[in-house]
MARFILO-200531 format. One record per residue: residue in one letter; x, y, z of N, C-alpha, C in turn. Coordinates in nm, 4 decimals. Layout:
MARFILO-200531
(A (X Y Z) (X Y Z) (X Y Z))
...
//
This chain:
MARFILO-200531
(X (22.1769 -12.1333 12.7593) (22.2469 -12.0821 12.8746) (22.3551 -11.9811 12.8330))
(X (22.4263 -12.0106 12.7236) (22.5296 -11.9199 12.6760) (22.4685 -11.7871 12.6334))
(X (22.3488 -11.7910 12.5751) (22.2831 -11.6677 12.5316) (22.2457 -11.5823 12.6523))
(X (22.1972 -11.6432 12.7572) (22.1594 -11.5687 12.8779) (22.2842 -11.5081 12.9425))
(X (22.3905 -11.5883 12.9510) (22.5143 -11.5392 13.0079) (22.5696 -11.4225 12.9256))
(X (22.5662 -11.4349 12.7943) (22.6118 -11.3290 12.7044) (22.5266 -11.2029 12.7235))
(X (22.3943 -11.2232 12.7363) (22.3020 -11.1107 12.7532) (22.3260 -11.0377 12.8850))
(X (22.3783 -11.1040 12.9841) (22.4079 -11.0395 13.1114) (22.5469 -10.9750 13.1129))
(X (22.6433 -11.0393 13.0502) (22.7808 -10.9899 13.0537) (22.7983 -10.8638 12.9696))
(X (22.7431 -10.8601 12.8484) (22.7629 -10.7455 12.7595) (22.7073 -10.6165 12.8210))
(X (22.5817 -10.6125 12.8665) (22.5338 -10.4867 12.9282) (22.6127 -10.4478 13.0535))
(X (22.6551 -10.5486 13.1305) (22.7340 -10.5192 13.2507) (22.8678 -10.4572 13.2136))
(X (22.9306 -10.5107 13.1096) (23.0592 -10.4560 13.0648) (23.0420 -10.3131 13.0134))
(X (22.9370 -10.2881 12.9379) (22.9105 -10.1531 12.8866) (22.8870 -10.0567 13.0022))
(X (22.8104 -10.0980 13.1008) (22.7841 -10.0145 13.2175) (22.9143 -9.9860 13.2927))
(X (22.9969 -10.0885 13.3123) (23.1237 -10.0708 13.3821) (23.2146 -9.9737 13.3073))
(X (23.2243 -9.9884 13.1778) (23.3095 -9.9002 13.0977) (23.2588 -9.7567 13.1032))
(X (23.1269 -9.7375 13.0911) (23.0719 -9.6014 13.0925) (23.0864 -9.5369 13.2297))
(X (23.0752 -9.6136 13.3364) (23.0909 -9.5577 13.4711) (23.2361 -9.5274 13.5025))
(X (23.3278 -9.5935 13.4360) (23.4694 -9.5734 13.4605) (23.5251 -9.4548 13.3833))
(X (23.4388 -9.3735 13.3222) (23.4824 -9.2600 13.2414) (23.5015 -9.1339 13.3242))
(X (23.5010 -9.1457 13.4577) (23.5224 -9.0335 13.5496) (23.4366 -8.9123 13.5155))
(X (23.3075 -8.9314 13.5091) (23.2159 -8.8212 13.4866) (23.2063 -8.7784 13.3420))
(X (23.2678 -8.8502 13.2528) (23.2572 -8.8186 13.1112) (23.3480 -8.7054 13.0662))
(X (23.4379 -8.6598 13.1505) (23.5267 -8.5502 13.1121) (23.6454 -8.6044 13.0323))
(X (23.6756 -8.5351 12.9259) (23.7928 -8.5719 12.8469) (23.9195 -8.5232 12.9170))
(X (24.0329 -8.5718 12.8724) (24.1612 -8.5267 12.9271) (24.1799 -8.3769 12.9022))
(X (24.1315 -8.3285 12.7877) (24.1425 -8.1858 12.7551) (24.0596 -8.1018 12.8511))
(X (23.9374 -8.1463 12.8786) (23.8507 -8.0746 12.9733) (23.9150 -8.0698 13.1113))
(X (23.9706 -8.1810 13.1559) (24.0366 -8.1846 13.2869) (24.1553 -8.0888 13.2910))
(X (24.2326 -8.0855 13.1830) (24.3479 -7.9951 13.1767) (24.3020 -7.8491 13.1832))
(X (24.1919 -7.8173 13.1137) (24.1369 -7.6814 13.1184) (24.0905 -7.6458 13.2591))
(X (24.0223 -7.7382 13.3254) (23.9785 -7.7135 13.4639) (24.0986 -7.6935 13.5557))
(X (24.2015 -7.7743 13.5391) (24.3217 -7.7593 13.6215) (24.3852 -7.6217 13.6000))
(X (24.3865 -7.5757 13.4755) (24.4428 -7.4430 13.4461) (24.3587 -7.3333 13.5121))
(X (24.2269 -7.3446 13.5028) (24.1386 -7.2455 13.5665) (24.1625 -7.2442 13.7175))
(X (24.1746 -7.3614 13.7770) (24.1990 -7.3699 13.9211) (24.3358 -7.3120 13.9572))
(X (24.4330 -7.3282 13.8681) (24.5653 -7.2698 13.8912) (24.5601 -7.1183 13.8967))
(X (24.4823 -7.0584 13.8073) (24.4684 -6.9118 13.8069) (24.3942 -6.8661 13.9328))
(X (24.2876 -6.9356 13.9680) (24.2125 -6.9015 14.0897) (24.3053 -6.9073 14.2115))
(X (24.3835 -7.0135 14.2212) (24.4760 -7.0303 14.3338) (24.5817 -6.9199 14.3357))
(X (24.6248 -6.8758 14.2191) (24.7246 -6.7677 14.2126) (24.6717 -6.6407 14.2793))
(X (24.5425 -6.6106 14.2592) (24.4846 -6.4925 14.3231) (24.4750 -6.5105 14.4745))
(X (24.4382 -6.6296 14.5185) (24.4247 -6.6530 14.6620) (24.5602 -6.6510 14.7328))
(X (24.6655 -6.7003 14.6664) (24.7980 -6.7074 14.7290) (24.8867 -6.5886 14.6945))
(X (24.8447 -6.5089 14.5967) (24.9223 -6.3952 14.5456) (25.0558 -6.4403 14.4850))
(X (25.0595 -6.5631 14.4380) (25.1783 -6.6169 14.3719) (25.1457 -6.6343 14.2236))
(X (25.1914 -6.5401 14.1431) (25.1613 -6.5405 14.0005) (25.2767 -6.5960 13.9165))
(X (25.3723 -6.6607 13.9808) (25.4918 -6.7092 13.9116) (25.4632 -6.8208 13.8115))
(X (25.3546 -6.8933 13.8281) (25.3239 -7.0063 13.7392) (25.2135 -6.9749 13.6387))
(X (25.1769 -6.8478 13.6229) (25.0694 -6.8127 13.5296) (25.0954 -6.8635 13.3881))
(X (25.2206 -6.8682 13.3471) (25.2552 -6.9173 13.2141) (25.2174 -7.0628 13.1922))
(X (25.1971 -7.1367 13.3015) (25.1512 -7.2759 13.2902) (25.0025 -7.2825 13.2565))
(X (24.9296 -7.1736 13.2822) (24.7841 -7.1739 13.2692) (24.7304 -7.0776 13.1635))
(X (24.8091 -6.9771 13.1285) (24.7639 -6.8720 13.0371) (24.8624 -6.8615 12.9210))
(X (24.8106 -6.8544 12.7983) (24.8944 -6.8429 12.6790) (24.9624 -6.7065 12.6736))
(X (25.0777 -6.7000 12.6103) (25.1552 -6.5754 12.5976) (25.0746 -6.4630 12.5323))
(X (24.9901 -6.4976 12.4345) (24.9140 -6.3960 12.3604) (24.7674 -6.3870 12.4033))
(X (24.7383 -6.4314 12.5252) (24.6010 -6.4303 12.5756) (24.5479 -6.2876 12.5887))
(X (24.4139 -6.2770 12.5901) (24.3473 -6.1478 12.6079) (24.2476 -6.1606 12.7230))
(X (24.2590 -6.0709 12.8195) (24.1636 -6.0640 12.9304) (24.0683 -5.9497 12.9008))
(X (23.9438 -5.9845 12.8691) (23.8425 -5.8838 12.8355) (23.7808 -5.8212 12.9606))
(X (23.8297 -5.8597 13.0784) (23.7733 -5.8095 13.2040) (23.8645 -5.7075 13.2723))
(X (23.9545 -5.6475 13.1980) (24.0412 -5.5457 13.2567) (23.9623 -5.4239 13.3008))
(X (24.0076 -5.3577 13.4042) (23.9352 -5.2432 13.4585) (23.9267 -5.1270 13.3610))
(X (24.0209 -5.1182 13.2672) (24.0174 -5.0085 13.1704) (24.0110 -5.0602 13.0267))
(X (23.9740 -5.1860 13.0100) (23.9640 -5.2454 12.8767) (24.0429 -5.3744 12.8683))
(X (24.0608 -5.4242 12.7472) (24.1316 -5.5499 12.7259) (24.2759 -5.5412 12.7752))
(X (24.3193 -5.6493 12.8377) (24.4590 -5.6640 12.8761) (24.5156 -5.7700 12.7823))
(X (24.6173 -5.7320 12.7054) (24.6713 -5.8225 12.6040) (24.8095 -5.8728 12.6443))
(X (24.8236 -6.0041 12.6412) (24.9520 -6.0653 12.6686) (24.9697 -6.1084 12.8126))
(X (25.0376 -6.2207 12.8299) (25.0604 -6.2777 12.9625) (25.1339 -6.1818 13.0556))
(X (25.2379 -6.1165 13.0076) (25.3153 -6.0258 13.0939) (25.2288 -5.9114 13.1457))
(X (25.1459 -5.8538 13.0601) (25.0569 -5.7449 13.1028) (24.9511 -5.7952 13.1999))
(X (24.8989 -5.9152 13.1738) (24.7993 -5.9716 13.2644) (24.8608 -5.9964 13.4022))
(X (24.9805 -6.0530 13.4035) (25.0483 -6.0800 13.5311) (25.0689 -5.9506 13.6094))
(X (25.1144 -5.8460 13.5432) (25.1357 -5.7168 13.6100) (25.0041 -5.6621 13.6662))
(X (24.8978 -5.6717 13.5886) (24.7667 -5.6234 13.6342) (24.7152 -5.7059 13.7516))
(X (24.7324 -5.8383 13.7459) (24.6878 -5.9260 13.8545) (24.7638 -5.8957 13.9832))
(X (24.8938 -5.8725 13.9720) (24.9731 -5.8397 14.0906) (24.9284 -5.7072 14.1507))
(X (24.9004 -5.6105 14.0640) (24.8522 -5.4795 14.1106) (24.7166 -5.4946 14.1805))
(X (24.6269 -5.5735 14.1206) (24.4947 -5.5943 14.1803) (24.5053 -5.6648 14.3152))
(X (24.5877 -5.7679 14.3223) (24.5953 -5.8455 14.4462) (24.6630 -5.7680 14.5590))
(X (24.7420 -5.6667 14.5245) (24.8067 -5.5846 14.6267) (24.7067 -5.4974 14.7022))
(X (24.5846 -5.4874 14.6514) (24.4835 -5.4021 14.7150) (24.3979 -5.4768 14.8161))
(X (24.4250 -5.6092 14.8359) (24.3426 -5.6839 14.9304) (24.4259 -5.7851 15.0088))
(X (24.3686 -5.8319 15.1171) (24.4276 -5.9363 15.2015) (24.3243 -6.0454 15.2240))
(X (24.3725 -6.1591 15.2690) (24.2847 -6.2706 15.3064) (24.1913 -6.3124 15.1936))
(X (24.2372 -6.2996 15.0700) (24.1518 -6.3362 14.9570) (24.1206 -6.4853 14.9615))
(X (23.9961 -6.5152 14.9413) (23.9516 -6.6549 14.9370) (23.8477 -6.6664 14.8272))
(X (23.8635 -6.7672 14.7448) (23.7687 -6.7928 14.6371) (23.7104 -6.9312 14.6551))
(X (23.5791 -6.9381 14.6537) (23.5086 -7.0657 14.6626) (23.4382 -7.0884 14.5300))
(X (23.4572 -7.2064 14.4752) (23.3897 -7.2428 14.3509) (23.2499 -7.2917 14.3857))
(X (23.1498 -7.2209 14.3357) (23.0110 -7.2594 14.3597) (22.9696 -7.3680 14.2606))
(X (23.0013 -7.3449 14.1341) (22.9631 -7.4402 14.0285) (23.0527 -7.4176 13.9086))
(X (23.0830 -7.5248 13.8368) (23.1630 -7.5141 13.7150) (23.0998 -7.5937 13.6022))
(X (23.1171 -7.5427 13.4832) (23.0791 -7.6127 13.3608) (23.2005 -7.6067 13.2700))
(X (23.2352 -7.7180 13.2089) (23.3552 -7.7188 13.1263) (23.3412 -7.8173 13.0112))
(X (23.4125 -7.7850 12.9044) (23.4267 -7.8765 12.7920) (23.5681 -7.8609 12.7378))
(X (23.5916 -7.9086 12.6174) (23.7269 -7.9043 12.5618) (23.7708 -7.7652 12.5189))
(X (23.6798 -7.6673 12.5214) (23.7144 -7.5327 12.4757) (23.6925 -7.4239 12.5813))
(X (23.5925 -7.4392 12.6676) (23.5580 -7.3350 12.7643) (23.5458 -7.3914 12.9055))
(X (23.5766 -7.3050 13.0031) (23.5466 -7.3324 13.1436) (23.4714 -7.2113 13.1958))
(X (23.3576 -7.2388 13.2576) (23.2758 -7.1337 13.3176) (23.2658 -7.1659 13.4664))
(X (23.3129 -7.0737 13.5498) (23.3126 -7.0946 13.6943) (23.2323 -6.9847 13.7616))
(X (23.1360 -7.0265 13.8432) (23.0603 -6.9337 13.9273) (23.1363 -6.9306 14.0593))
(X (23.1896 -6.8143 14.0948) (23.2800 -6.8031 14.2084) (23.2284 -6.7067 14.3148))
(X (23.2658 -6.7340 14.4389) (23.2333 -6.6483 14.5527) (23.3663 -6.5977 14.6089))
(X (23.3866 -6.4666 14.6024) (23.5102 -6.4023 14.6464) (23.4883 -6.3325 14.7798))
(X (23.5810 -6.3525 14.8730) (23.5792 -6.2779 14.9996) (23.7216 -6.2334 15.0313))
(X (23.7320 -6.1338 15.1151) (23.8622 -6.0839 15.1566) (23.8485 -5.9512 15.2284))
(X (23.9627 -5.8860 15.2497) (23.9678 -5.7585 15.3184) (24.0424 -5.6583 15.2312))
(X (23.9865 -5.5393 15.2177) (24.0518 -5.4345 15.1385) (24.1711 -5.3776 15.2146))
(X (24.2827 -5.3620 15.1454) (24.4016 -5.3004 15.2058) (24.4045 -5.1509 15.1805))
(X (24.3373 -5.1094 15.0753) (24.3316 -4.9676 15.0386) (24.1876 -4.9317 15.0061))
(X (24.1572 -4.8024 15.0107) (24.0236 -4.7579 14.9726) (23.9972 -4.7958 14.8269))
(X (23.8810 -4.8507 14.7997) (23.8404 -4.8900 14.6653) (23.7064 -4.8238 14.6359))
(X (23.7024 -4.7307 14.5423) (23.5762 -4.6650 14.5107) (23.4661 -4.7677 14.4825))
(X (23.3568 -4.7516 14.5537) (23.2428 -4.8400 14.5343) (23.2490 -4.9692 14.6115))
(X (23.3661 -5.0066 14.6601) (23.3773 -5.1322 14.7347) (23.3941 -5.1077 14.8843))
(X (23.4584 -4.9968 14.9185) (23.4749 -4.9674 15.0596) (23.6098 -4.9067 15.0903))
(X (23.6356 -4.8944 15.2192) (23.7591 -4.8342 15.2681) (23.8546 -4.9436 15.3155))
(X (23.9797 -4.9069 15.3287) (24.0801 -5.0005 15.3794) (24.0306 -5.0623 15.5097))
(X (24.0424 -5.1940 15.5214) (23.9958 -5.2657 15.6394) (23.8569 -5.3252 15.6232))
(X (23.7789 -5.2746 15.5258) (23.6456 -5.3298 15.5016) (23.6561 -5.4683 15.4381))
(X (23.5614 -5.5524 15.4694) (23.5529 -5.6850 15.4088) (23.4734 -5.6742 15.2787))
(X (23.5105 -5.7561 15.1813) (23.4299 -5.7642 15.0592) (23.3779 -5.9057 15.0439))
(X (23.2650 -5.9162 14.9772) (23.1968 -6.0433 14.9589) (23.1153 -6.0304 14.8316))
(X (23.1575 -6.0972 14.7264) (23.0872 -6.0839 14.5989) (23.0957 -6.2130 14.5185))
(X (23.0082 -6.2230 14.4210) (23.0049 -6.3395 14.3330) (23.0162 -6.2930 14.1889))
(X (23.0751 -6.3796 14.1071) (23.0885 -6.3500 13.9648) (23.1006 -6.4816 13.8881))
(X (23.0731 -6.4737 13.7601) (23.0966 -6.5864 13.6710) (23.2197 -6.5515 13.5883))
(X (23.3173 -6.6385 13.5906) (23.4407 -6.6223 13.5141) (23.4353 -6.7222 13.3992))
(X (23.4581 -6.6745 13.2794) (23.4534 -6.7584 13.1600) (23.5875 -6.7488 13.0891))
(X (23.6474 -6.8631 13.0605) (23.7754 -6.8647 12.9899) (23.7682 -6.9612 12.8725))
(X (23.8282 -6.9182 12.7624) (23.8406 -7.0022 12.6434) (23.9826 -7.0579 12.6426))
(X (23.9946 -7.1871 12.6103) (24.1232 -7.2552 12.6164) (24.1648 -7.3118 12.4815))
(X (24.2959 -7.3190 12.4659) (24.3555 -7.3861 12.3515) (24.4840 -7.4509 12.4015))
(X (24.5005 -7.5774 12.3737) (24.6192 -7.6512 12.4174) (24.6413 -7.6417 12.5677))
(X (24.5318 -7.6415 12.6445) (24.5414 -7.6428 12.7895) (24.5734 -7.5096 12.8554))
(X (24.5745 -7.4014 12.7766) (24.6016 -7.2695 12.8347) (24.4909 -7.1722 12.7955))
(X (24.4596 -7.0816 12.8866) (24.3566 -6.9809 12.8603) (24.4062 -6.8866 12.7510))
(X (24.3189 -6.8604 12.6532) (24.3541 -6.7657 12.5470) (24.2647 -6.6418 12.5510))
(X (24.1493 -6.6525 12.6182) (24.0601 -6.5373 12.6380) (23.9892 -6.5541 12.7714))
(X (23.9512 -6.4410 12.8320) (23.8815 -6.4431 12.9608) (23.7803 -6.3296 12.9675))
(X (23.6641 -6.3605 13.0248) (23.5591 -6.2621 13.0507) (23.5129 -6.2805 13.1946))
(X (23.4614 -6.1747 13.2541) (23.4079 -6.1804 13.3894) (23.2710 -6.1140 13.3905))
(X (23.1766 -6.1789 13.4562) (23.0400 -6.1271 13.4639) (23.0015 -6.1163 13.6106))
(X (22.9880 -5.9915 13.6574) (22.9584 -5.9639 13.7969) (22.8084 -5.9386 13.8109))
(X (22.7538 -5.9771 13.9265) (22.6122 -5.9523 13.9523) (22.5835 -5.8037 13.9366))
(X (22.4716 -5.7680 13.8749) (22.4412 -5.6258 13.8526) (22.4451 -5.5409 13.9804))
(X (22.3942 -5.5923 14.0896) (22.3955 -5.5146 14.2144) (22.5389 -5.4868 14.2600))
(X (22.6265 -5.5846 14.2431) (22.7669 -5.5654 14.2794) (22.8323 -5.4629 14.1871))
(X (22.8014 -5.4717 14.0590) (22.8577 -5.3770 13.9627) (22.8124 -5.2350 13.9952))
(X (22.6858 -5.2190 14.0284) (22.6331 -5.0864 14.0626) (22.7035 -5.0328 14.1878))
(X (22.7282 -5.1203 14.2837) (22.7979 -5.0812 14.4059) (22.9392 -5.0327 14.3718))
(X (23.0085 -5.1051 14.2834) (23.1440 -5.0673 14.2447) (23.1462 -4.9364 14.1671))
(X (23.0354 -4.9050 14.1009) (23.0281 -4.7816 14.0228) (22.9803 -4.6651 14.1092))
(X (22.9768 -4.6852 14.2394) (22.9398 -4.5773 14.3297) (22.7902 -4.5592 14.3433))
(X (22.7155 -4.6670 14.3233) (22.5718 -4.6613 14.3411) (22.4961 -4.5970 14.2275))
(X (22.5608 -4.5793 14.1129) (22.4913 -4.5197 13.9984) (22.3739 -4.6084 13.9592))
(X (22.2642 -4.5478 13.9311) (22.1458 -4.6210 13.8896) (22.1166 -4.5900 13.7435))
(X (22.0776 -4.6905 13.6666) (22.0430 -4.6625 13.5276) (21.9180 -4.5752 13.5211))
(X (21.9092 -4.4920 13.4185) (21.7908 -4.4072 13.4015) (21.6688 -4.4942 13.3775))
(X (21.5639 -4.4666 13.4489) (21.4401 -4.5429 13.4345) (21.3333 -4.4499 13.3800))
(X (21.2567 -4.4999 13.2868) (21.1452 -4.4225 13.2353) (21.0238 -4.4499 13.3214))
(X (20.9323 -4.3556 13.3195) (20.8087 -4.3782 13.3917) (20.7375 -4.4980 13.3308))
(X (20.6846 -4.5858 13.4148) (20.6137 -4.7012 13.3598) (20.4889 -4.6557 13.2842))
(X (20.4564 -4.7288 13.1810) (20.3370 -4.6977 13.1026) (20.2168 -4.7490 13.1811))
(X (20.1199 -4.6620 13.1963) (19.9993 -4.7033 13.2664) (19.9084 -4.7767 13.1687))
(X (19.8632 -4.8905 13.2115) (19.7824 -4.9746 13.1236) (19.6537 -4.9053 13.0844))
(X (19.5934 -4.8276 13.1744) (19.4655 -4.7638 13.1411) (19.4822 -4.6492 13.0407))
(X (19.6042 -4.6052 13.0129) (19.6226 -4.4965 12.9164) (19.6567 -4.5466 12.7761))
(X (19.6786 -4.6785 12.7628) (19.7101 -4.7340 12.6306) (19.5800 -4.7450 12.5519))
(X (19.5782 -4.6858 12.4349) (19.4581 -4.6901 12.3511) (19.4521 -4.8193 12.2741))
(X (19.3325 -4.8695 12.2606) (19.3123 -4.9906 12.1815) (19.3101 -4.9546 12.0353))
(X (19.3624 -5.0424 11.9557) (19.3644 -5.0180 11.8108) (19.2372 -5.0671 11.7479))
//
């Protein structure tokens, strides 16, 4: 009887402990997600005063409009400048993947342009786009950031430029070896 009871209690305890791990996320992963959410919220609220809680002083944003943005102060200035061009910004998290080093968020951005934006529209136009934001973390703060926009959205922002396409090769003209 003791063996049967032991055989039931041990697996139950293991199951209880594993289920109580809150999705298997470590404290570091949770801290990274909280930091990513803090940055996202800063854009939606246009309050960048707490960026230092989420981004390291020597961080690099590889998604700057004219190249890398180096340092928290420069990033904050650029973010404030960017957010001044829109109203009603709203970001919805579609999906996130995170570990102790990286957070990858697939985001849906909407809002209204306050000023004309080449490739995006004129003042008063609504924008609606999706992108994947990837950030690398150390000690709970972002140290690097990349942004990956859908190709169609990128082409729209570039004024509808289309990549050069070569004529397709016709299968009947390929010679057999």
